N, C-alpha and C positions, 0 to 999 in steps of 0.2 A: 549373469545379471543379478545384482543383489536384491534382497527383499526390500519392498517399499516401507515407508515409515508407518508405524502403527500407533494411532493415537488412542490413549485410554479414555475411559468414560469421563473422567473429570475434566478433559479438554473442552467439554461442551459448556462448562460453567462460564458465564460472562466475566470479564475482568471486573474487579471491585471498582466502585466510584472513587474519584478523587484525582489529585495531581500526580503524574507518573513521569519520573525521569525516562526518557526514551531515546532512540536513535533511529533515523531513517535508513532503511536497509534495501529498499526497492522503489523505483519509479518505473511504472509500467504503462505504456500507451495502450489503451483499449480500443482505439479506432473510433470511427464515426457511427453513431446510432441514431435512430429516429426517436425523438421526444414526442410521444403520442399526445401528450397534454397540450403541447404547444404547436404540434404538427410541424416540426422542423428538425433538421439534422444537427447533431452536436458532437464534437470530438471529446472523448472522455479519457481521463487518466487516473490511475489509483496510486497512492503512496502507501507503502507498507512500513510499519515501525516495530522494532523490538521494544519489549518492556521488560528489562532484566530483573526487576524486583519480583516479578511473578513468573514462576517456572512451569514447565510442562514435562512430564516423563514420556519418553518415546522408546520404542524398541526397534533395533535394526540389526539383522544378522545375529540375533540372539543376545545382543548387547543392549543395556539400558542407557539412554542418553538423557541428560538433564539440560534442557534448553530454555531460553527465554521465551515467554509468550509473545505473540505478534498480533497486531491489530492494524486496520487500514481505514482509509477514507477515500471516497471516489469523488472526483471533481469534473466539471466541464473545463476543457483546456482553454482557459481565457483569463486575461488579466483585466477585463473590463471593470469599470468602476464599481459594479454591484456583484462581481464574481466572487464566490466563496473561496476559490483558489487564491485570489489576490488578498482577500481579508485574512486568510489564515497564514500566508506567507509573510505578510506584513507584521502580523501579530507575533509570529515566530522570531523574525529578525529584529523586532522592536524599532522598525523604521519604515516609513513609507518608500515605495519605489520612486526613483526619479524618472524623468521622461525618457532617457535613453534605456533604462531597464524595462519600462513599460512597452518599448518598441520591440523587445525580444529578450526575455529572461531564460536562460538555459537551466532546465530543471535538474540536470546532472549535478548542478552546484549544490544541491541539498543532500545528495547521497553521502551517507556516513556522518551527517551532521547531527549533533544532540539537540534535544528540545525537551519541553515539558508538555505532556498531553493531559488535557482536563477531560476525564472520562465521566460521563453521566449515563444513567440507566433509562431506558424507555421501555415501558410495558406495552406489548402488542398481544392481545388475546392471552394465551397462557405462557407466553415466552417473554423473557427480559433480555433486552439487547444492550450491549455496552457500546455507546457511540462516542466518538471524538467530538467534543462540543467546542474545544478551542485548542490551538497550538501556541505555546508561549516560549520565550527565550529559555535556554537551559539554566537549571540551578547551578550553584557553585560546585556541588557534587556531581551533577549531571554532565558538566563540561569535560570530566575525566572519562566519560564512557567511551568504550571501543566496541565496535560491532562484533558479535559472536558469530553471525552469519556472514557468508560472502554477500557483497553488495551486487544488486542486480538492476540492470537498466535495459529497457526495450522501447524502441521507437520505430514506427513505420517510415519516418522520415530518414532514418539512418539504415534501415534494412536489418538483415541478420536474422538468426534463429531465436526463438523464445527461450529465456533462461529456463534451466531445469529446475524442477521442484516447485513450480507455481501452483497455487491451489486450483482445484478443478473449476471453480466458478469463474476464476479469471481467464483461464484457458477457453472455457465455453463462451465467455463474453467476447473475447478477442475473435473467436471463430464466427461470431455473428456480425462482426463489423463489416462495413462496406469495403475497407481496405483489404481485409483478409479474403473476402469473397472475390475481389478483383484479382488477388494473387492466385487463387485457385483456378480462375479461367486461363491464366497464363502457365501455371504449373500445377496440374490437378493432382499430382502425386504428393505435394507438400501438404501436410496436415499438422496442426499444432499438437504437440505431444507434451505430456507431463514426464519429466525425467525419472525413471523408476530408481535410478541409482542415487538421486540426490538426497542428502541428509542435512543440508545446510539450514533449511528453513522449516520450522514447525508449522503445521497446518493451521489455518484460520478456522475456528469453530463457527457453526451457524450463528451463534449468539454474538460473535465478533464481527461478522460480515457487515460491511458498511452500508448505511443508508445513503443513497445518492442525494446530492444537493438540489437542488434546483435552487549609564555611560560605559557599559561593557562592550567588548568587541562584538561586532555583528557576527552571528553564526554563518552567514553567507551573504 
């Protein structure tokens, strides 16, 4: 088994503010969690993006890798009128969803698609967080982007194993979900694992971890 990815200290620096050409490399179902503020259960999903203009140095098996930084945003899995997921997807594609799409839009369709992320900083205590404030259609240059990472998709609706190389906080969040706990009652030996041999996706730093919500061709 190979050595895991080793992030250097500079990986903790938040992404700089501004517009960033990016590409969606992962759509991960986080399952259902209790929203204690509203005392109701909500299905969550996280979208992960490469930001190739900002790089991170990693070491694996004695070799230095130069990979794009990644960032993410977490959403309630809803296309309701006030849902942040609907707002960001419509902003990204530059067009509202029609009624048919609102009845069921497949999030697989955004995998590998380019966009522009508007990154803004938020100070909390002694830390600065780089948040995705908006997702916009890709720039002319950004339309040429190709993912450097493997594309990852996970959904409890479709089953299957967790993709290797997911950040620990995502694995832990999935393990807390109602769906995963139900799976454990059926198959107690199944546990979410981070793939030790995965080197496709750089880690998200604490400063890039997302704060949860509460006439060009369309990118999707």
